[in-house]
Every structure is written in C-alpha cells, then in structure tokens.
N, C-alpha and C positions, 0 to 999 in steps of 0.2 A: 610728430610728422615722420612718415616712413622714409626709408632710405631710397634715394633716387639712383637709377642705373642708366648708364650711357647707352646700353644696347640690350636687346632682348636676350642675347647670349649671356651677358653678364648677370642678368636677373636670374636666368635658369641655373647658372653655375652657383649663384648664391643660395637659391632655394634647395639645390641638390646638397650643398654643404650643410645647410640647416637640417635637412631631413636625415642626413647621415649622423649628425650630432644627436638628433632626437632618437634615432635608432640605437645608437651607442648608449645613450642615457637610459633608455628603457631596458636594454640588455643588462646594464649594471644594476638597475633597480630590481629586475627579475632575480638576479643572483643574490642580492642582499636579502630579499624575501625568502629565497630558498635556504640561505645560510641560517637565518634566524627562526624561520617558521616551518620550513620543510620544502623539499624539492617538488612535492606534489602540488603545492600552491604555486611554486615558481613556474611549473609547466602550464598551468591555467593562465597566469599572467602573460607568459610568453606567447601563448596562442592569441589572446585578446589584443595585446599591444601590436604584435606583428600583423595581425589582420587589419587593424585600423591604419597602421603606417602604410601597408601595401595598398590599401584602397584609396587613401587620401593623398598620396604622393602625386605630383603632377605627372600627367601622361608622358611617356617617353617612347621614341621609335625603337628602342632596344628590345630584343626578345625578352620574354618573361624570365627565362633562366638567368640571363645576364643581370636584370634588375634585382632578381632574388638574391644573387650572389653579392651584389653591391650593398643591399640593405641588410641581409641576414648572414653575412660572412662570419661574424662572431659566433653565431649559433652553429654554423657549419664546422667551425674549428672545434667547438665543444663536442660535437659528435665524434670528431677524430680523437679528442682527449678521452673519449669513452673507452678507449683501449686500456687506459690506466684506471679509470673509475667509471664503470658502465652505468652507475646510478644517474649520471647526468645526461645520458643519451636521450631520454624522452623530452627533456627540456630543450635540448638542441634541435631535436626533430620537430617539436612544436613550433619553434621560431622559424625554421625554414619552410615547413609545410604551410603555415598560416600566412607567412609573407607572400608566398606564391598564390595562395587562395585569394588574398586581398587584391593582388595585382590582376588576377584572372576575373574576379567579380566586377572590377572596374571596366573590363573590356566587353563583357557579354551584354547582349541586347535584351535585357529583361527590365521589368519595372523595379522600382525601389523596394516595394513590399516583398517581391520574390527574392531579391538579393538579401534583404534582411532575414527572410526565412531560411535561406541557405546558410547564411552566416550563423544564425541562431542554432541551427541543427548541428553545424560543425563544432561550435563552441560547447554545446551540450555534450557531444560525444567526447570532446577533449576533457571536459570536467569529469565525466564518468570515468574515463580512463585514468585520470590523475588521482581521483579520490578512492576509486575501488580497485583498479588493476595495478596502479603504480606501487602500492604497498606490497602486493604479492610479488611484483617484479623485484623490489628491493630485498625482500626476504629471501627470494630464490638466489640472489647474488651473494648474500652474506651468510647463508645457512647451509650446512652440509649434514645430512643425516647419515649415521654410521651405526655399527654394532660391533664394538671391539672391547675386549676386557682391559681394564686399567689396573696397573700395579698399585700397590699401596703407597700412600704418601701422607704427610701430615702438615697442617698449618696451625698457627697459634692465634688465639683471640687477643684482644687488647689488654687482657689481664695476664697474659702469658700462659694460658691453659692450652694444651695441645689437643687437636682433634685429628684422628686418622680416618682415612677413607674406609678402611676395613671395618671400623666401628659403626659405619652408617649403612651396613647391609640391611636390606628391607625397607629402605627409605629412598625417595627420589631426591637427588642432590643437584642444586644449581650452584655452580661456581663461576663467579665473575672475576676475571683477571683485570686489574686496573693499576694506575699509578697516579700519584697526587698531582702531577703536572699535566695530566691528560684531560683536555677540555671535553672531548666526546665522552670520556668516562663519566665525568660529572654530569653531563647532560643525560646520560643513560640512567644515572642513579634515580632521577625523578620517576622514571617508569618502573624501575626495580622496586622502589618503595611501594608503588601501587600493587605490584605482584606479591611482595612480601605480606602486605596487609590483607590481600585476598586470601592467602593461605594461613593467616594467623590462627593459631589454635589447632592446626593440623600437624600432628606429630610425625606424619609420614613424609613431610616435605622439609628439607633442610637447605638453608641458604648460607653460602660461604663467600662473602664479598671480599676477595683476597687481593691485597696489594702484592704485585708480582715483580716490582722493581727492586732487585737485591741491593741497589745503592741506597734504598730508603729503609732505615732500620725501624724497629717497633716504636721507638720514641717519636720519630717523625710522623708515622702513621697516626699515633695517638694525638699528636698536636693538630694534625689535619682534621681529625674527627671532632676534636674539641672546638675548633674554630668554625665548624660548619654545623648544620642542623639536620644532617641526614639521619633518618630512622632506619638504619640498616645494620645487620650483624657483620661487622668488619673483622677481617683476619689478615695475617701477614705470612707470606711465603718466605720464611727466613733463609732457608737453604737453597731455594730456587728449584727444588726437585718437582714440586707440584706444577711449575711452569714448564720445566724441561720435558716432563712425561707427555704433555699434549703438543709439544713442539710450538710453544708460544712465540709468535713473531711480531705481533702488533697489538695495540691496545685500542679499545677494550676487546677482549675475547671472552666469550661466555660459553660454558658447556653444560649439558644436562647428562647426569649419570642415573641409570635406572636402578631398580631395587636389588639388582644382582651384581652391581659394580661395573656395568658396561657403559662405555661412552656411547651415547645415542644421538647427541646433537652438538655441533660446534658452530658457533655464530661469531663471525669476525667483523668488527667495526660497529658503527652505530649511525643510523639515519633517523631523524625525527619524522620521516615520512612513512616508515614501515609499520607503524602501530605495533611496536614491540610488546607492549603490555598484553594485548589480546593474544598475540602469537605465543608468548611464553605460557600464559595461563592454559591455552588449549593444549600445548605440548606436554605440560606437566600433568594435566588431567588424563591425557592419553597414557602416559607412563604409569600413573596411579592405577588405572583400570586394568593394566596387564597382570 
C-alpha cells in the first residue's frame, strides 16, 4: 500500500526528494563504473541516466536551468574538479547536458517517436565521443612529446645485473616508473604486458619496468614480483638517479627514449579509458621507423 499524503505539496516534496536520491544514486553508480571499467563508459552511463531522470521527473514551474542544477549539481561540481583532474570533465558535462536535454524533451510539443529519435541521436553522439574521442582526450592530457637528450643512468634487474642507458643506443627504450603500493601502476601493468608481448623477439625494443621508490629495496621488489604473476622485465632504480633525471613526481610515469638516447615521450598517470596499449605500440613503431 503506497504512502498517503495530507496535501499535494507534501506529495510533490516527497517525489522531489526521491528523485534527488535517484539522481545521487545514479551519479555514484556512474563513478563506480568509471573507476573499475573506465571513464569513457561512465560518460555514456551519465548521459543515459541523466536523460531518463530529466525526462521522467514530474513537471515543475521552475526554469530548466534551475531544475538542471537541482538534479545534476554533483556533475556540475565534477566539472569544477576538472581543474585538478581534467579527465573527469566529459563525465560531468554529459551529466549536466543530458539532464537539461531530458527536461527540454519533456516540454517540447512533439510526438513520442520524434522525442525518441532525438534522444537516440544524442546518446549515439555521446557514445561515439566516449569510445572514440575520449581516449584521444585522455592521451592528450597525460602525454607530452619532447626531444631532449638524456644523460646516462643505470638500473638493476632482479638478479642484480646493471643496465646503463648508454648501452642501449640504437634501440627504442620504454621505461615505466612505478612503486609496489601504487594501484594505477598495477593496473597499467596489464596493458604493458600486451605491449611487451607485441614486440617479443624484436631486439630493437627494450623495456625497463623500473621501481622508482627508493624506500623499496631490491629485496622488496623481488618479493612483489614473486607474489604476482606479471610477465614483465622488472628493474630497480636503487640510487634514484634514473627518476631524478626525468623529474619524476608521480606514479606511474612512463617515458620513451629513441635510438639516439633522446627523451621523446613522457606519459604521466594511467587511465583505463585511454587505450594505452594501442597508443604505445603506435609510438614505438614510429620511433623504430626513424
């Protein structure tokens, strides 16, 4: 039996509260999906959920901008947070824009099929942007192309053997700086394994997956590798010089060095939405062709 209300105003206030709860729940679900599966999928969900909530909420005399703020304020805040992490801006924008679109579709005097067609086109465009353009957007945020000579440094493998950058002249070198406690680093390893396998047998490409936390000695790195099943060539930056040279500030940070010892690409952070595997394979192939 449904809840009984003493007045129409009380009923509307209750429905508004339930709608706000639903909007907040969908927002949290969107970011859980983004965290575990990628912000490109989160942007699609934000568009769909916001469109439906905007369309099916009870009509209000308030202007659309005010209703949009009431329903999509968490997404608007996320856009502001984009000053810190710009990768979340498309998700916030999708939430705000599609909430407004849903509210607008409800007011226009068109048949249901026409409204469905408009909504379908809008969601299709959002899906294209999320799956095709968003990875490029994320790559642009995290990657910087450069051309500067690197001084020599050395790292050691898990058996204690030293490798110097100068010894790798004539090869394209990928160096990934990581730490055992860094979850994005571990997430990135899955894509790096695919890249390493792609160039397996190519002696002109070298991978140095280098622990850069000087608080973690070789023994700790060895234990980490033994307790996990990553198929990667792990190294340790024992002195910290390899990290200092590139100005390492956060994990993971990945660099590409060309055949002449020049730093050509610096990639900071990791997003499972950017298609890092394809990006790195393309960049390495370009350097090999030079």
